C-alpha positions in Angstrom: 221.7 151.2 -26.3 222.9 148.5 -24.3 225.8 148.6 -22.2 228.7 146.1 -23.1 229.8 143.5 -20.7 233.0 141.9 -20.4 233.0 138.1 -21.7 236.1 137.6 -21.0 235.3 135.6 -17.3 233.2 133.3 -18.8 234.9 131.5 -21.4 236.7 129.1 -18.8 240.6 128.9 -18.4 243.3 130.1 -20.2 246.6 127.9 -21.6 248.4 129.4 -19.3 246.7 128.7 -16.3 245.8 125.0 -16.9 249.8 124.8 -17.3 250.4 125.9 -14.3 248.2 123.9 -12.4 250.0 121.0 -14.1 253.2 122.1 -13.1 252.5 122.4 -9.3 250.6 118.7 -9.4 254.3 117.7 -11.0 256.2 119.1 -8.6 253.4 117.9 -5.6 253.7 114.5 -6.9 257.8 114.6 -7.0 257.6 115.4 -3.7 255.1 112.6 -2.4 256.3 110.0 -4.6 259.7 109.0 -2.8 257.9 109.4 0.6 255.8 106.8 -0.4 258.5 104.8 -1.8 260.1 104.8 1.6 257.1 103.7 3.2 257.3 100.6 1.1 260.5 99.7 1.8 260.1 100.5 5.9 257.0 98.1 5.8 259.1 95.3 3.9 261.9 95.5 6.7 259.0 95.7 9.2 258.1 92.1 7.8 260.8 90.1 7.3 262.2 91.5 11.0 259.1 90.2 12.4 259.2 86.7 10.3 262.6 86.3 12.1 261.7 86.9 15.5 259.3 84.0 14.7 261.2 81.9 13.4 263.9 82.4 15.9 260.9 81.8 19.1 260.4 78.1 16.9 263.6 77.2 17.1 264.4 78.2 20.6 260.9 76.6 21.7 262.3 73.2 19.8 265.4 73.7 21.7 263.7 73.3 25.0 261.4 70.9 24.1 263.8 68.5 22.7 266.6 68.6 25.5 268.4 71.2 24.1 269.1 69.8 20.7 268.6 72.0 17.8 266.4 71.0 15.0 268.3 69.3 11.8 268.5 71.5 8.7 267.2 69.9 6.5 264.3 70.7 8.2 264.2 74.2 7.7 264.8 73.9 3.4 262.0 71.4 2.7 
């Protein structure tokens, strides 16, 4: 007579185990996604600041090269 072995562990995951994993992944995603949003906002703000500094430097250079006169306002809107 052969000894009967339990086949319980060879079947795979149960529905409860899969649901627990999905819930944990959802919680982790809820924590991480706002951090990516903040990083995106921060990088956009940094880009705007860099552009403003470049523009300020260009206007100052124009000012010094053209005998203390600012560029005409129309040049900014074309």
